[in-house]
C-alpha positions in Angstrom: 73.4 182.3 4.5 71.7 180.9 1.4 71.9 177.3 2.7 70.5 178.3 6.0 67.6 180.2 4.5 66.9 177.2 2.2 66.9 174.9 5.2 64.4 177.1 7.1 62.2 177.3 4.1 62.1 173.5 3.7 61.4 173.3 7.4 58.4 175.6 7.0 57.1 173.6 4.0 57.4 170.4 6.0 55.6 172.0 9.0 52.8 173.2 6.7 52.1 169.7 5.5 52.5 168.2 9.0 50.0 170.7 10.4 47.4 169.7 7.8 48.0 166.0 7.4 49.5 164.5 10.7 46.2 164.0 12.6 44.4 162.7 9.5 47.1 160.2 8.5 47.3 158.9 12.1 43.5 158.5 12.2 43.4 156.8 8.8 46.2 154.3 9.8 44.8 153.5 13.2 41.2 153.1 12.0 41.4 151.6 8.5 45.0 150.7 7.5 46.5 148.9 10.5 48.5 146.7 8.2 50.6 149.6 7.2 51.8 150.2 10.8 54.8 148.1 11.9 53.7 145.3 14.3 55.6 146.5 17.4 54.3 150.0 17.0 50.8 148.7 16.4 50.9 146.6 19.6 52.1 149.7 21.5 49.4 151.9 20.1 46.6 149.3 20.8 47.9 148.9 24.3 47.6 152.6 24.9 44.1 152.6 23.5 42.9 149.6 25.5 41.3 151.6 28.3 40.1 154.5 26.2 36.3 154.5 26.0 36.0 156.5 22.8 36.7 155.8 19.2 39.8 157.4 17.6 37.9 160.1 15.8 36.4 161.3 19.0 39.8 161.3 20.7 41.4 163.4 18.0 38.5 165.8 17.6 38.3 166.4 21.4 42.1 167.1 21.6 42.1 169.3 18.5 39.3 171.4 19.8 41.0 171.7 23.2 44.2 172.9 21.6 42.2 175.4 19.4 40.4 176.7 22.5 43.8 177.1 24.3 45.3 178.9 21.3 42.4 181.3 21.1 42.5 181.9 24.9 46.3 182.6 24.7 45.7 185.1 21.9 43.1 187.1 23.8 44.9 187.1 27.2 47.4 189.8 28.2 50.6 189.6 26.1 52.8 188.8 29.2 51.0 185.7 30.2 49.1 184.6 27.0 51.7 182.3 25.5 52.6 180.8 28.9 49.0 180.0 29.7 48.4 178.3 26.4 51.6 176.2 26.6 51.2 175.2 30.3 47.5 174.6 29.8 48.2 172.3 26.8 50.8 170.3 28.9 48.5 170.0 31.9 45.5 169.1 29.8 47.3 166.5 27.8 48.9 164.9 30.8 45.6 164.8 32.7 43.7 163.4 29.7 46.2 160.6 29.3 46.3 159.8 33.0 42.5 159.8 33.2 42.3 157.3 30.3 40.3 159.8 28.3 42.7 159.8 25.3 45.8 157.8 24.3 49.3 159.3 24.6 49.9 158.9 20.9 46.9 161.1 20.1 48.3 163.9 22.4 51.7 163.6 20.6 50.1 163.7 17.1 47.8 166.7 17.9 50.7 168.5 19.6 52.9 168.0 16.5 50.2 169.4 14.2 49.5 172.3 16.5 53.2 173.3 17.0 53.8 172.9 13.2 51.1 175.5 12.6 53.0 178.0 14.7 55.9 178.0 12.1 53.7 179.4 9.4 54.3 183.1 8.9 50.9 184.1 7.5 47.8 184.3 9.7 45.4 183.6 6.9 47.4 180.6 5.9 47.2 179.3 9.4 43.4 179.7 9.4 43.1 177.8 6.0 45.3 174.9 7.3 43.1 174.7 10.4 39.9 174.3 8.3 41.6 171.8 5.9 42.9 169.8 8.9 39.4 169.3 10.4 38.0 168.4 7.0 40.8 165.9 6.4 40.2 164.4 9.9 36.5 163.8 9.2 37.1 162.4 5.7 39.9 160.0 6.9 37.6 158.7 9.7 35.2 157.5 7.1 37.3 156.2 4.1 40.9 156.4 5.4 43.9 157.3 3.1 41.7 157.1 0.0 39.7 160.0 1.4 42.8 162.0 2.1 44.0 161.5 -1.4 40.6 162.4 -2.9 40.4 165.5 -0.8 43.9 166.5 -1.8 43.0 166.0 -5.4 39.9 168.3 -4.9 42.2 171.0 -3.5 44.5 170.7 -6.4 41.6 170.9 -8.9 40.3 174.0 -7.1 43.7 175.6 -7.2 44.1 174.9 -10.9 40.8 176.8 -11.6 42.1 179.9 -9.8 43.5 182.9 -11.6 45.7 185.7 -10.2 45.8 188.9 -12.1 44.5 187.0 -15.2 47.3 184.4 -15.0 46.4 180.8 -14.0 47.5 179.9 -10.5 49.2 176.8 -12.0 50.8 178.6 -15.0 53.0 176.6 -17.3 56.0 175.4 -15.4 59.2 177.2 -16.4 62.3 176.4 -14.4 63.7 179.9 -14.9 60.7 181.3 -13.0 61.0 179.0 -10.0 64.2 180.4 -8.6 62.6 181.8 -5.4 59.7 179.3 -4.9 61.2 176.2 -3.2 64.8 177.1 -3.0 66.3 180.5 -2.7 68.8 181.1 -5.5 71.7 183.7 -5.3 70.4 187.3 -5.5 71.9 188.2 -8.9 69.9 185.5 -10.5 66.6 186.9 -9.0 66.9 190.4 -10.6 65.2 189.5 -13.8 61.3 189.6 -13.7 59.5 186.4 -14.8 57.8 186.7 -18.2 53.9 186.7 -18.5 53.9 184.8 -21.8 
């Protein structure tokens, strides 16, 4: 049971980072850092984008906004048909956009991965934060690529390091004994002792 819960926890951590960074990293690679993509994959991606009339940033923003609109519509529709409408709408919209040459197939895949990854997050406020960060990362990566993603991530870390929770810094000094339920779930008897505030 412990191994299974640790696996699902790692899956959620991975999905959290995918939902924030997948679209931005794809955009940075396809726009500024083509040398980091393997040649065969790059040829395939460029062949997909050959007939697309828009730059990559417009493709990604249009598809992200379409998925967000479908998600909001699914939330506000009756419970019986809401999820079905959002999933079927996303499939039809993505397929139609690719066939019309409006966007490339790779963009639909990347946006779908980031949208589906956000559904694994258990907290609604965390989902909303990742949405905002995702759009900011997309805009920054369109202008300065992976450097912008790294700089923005550094700004997030600096902001988090300035936060305090109940008078304790958010990034309090790292003590291994207090990290037993952060990344990996340790056996229950080892979690009975409260972490110290010193």
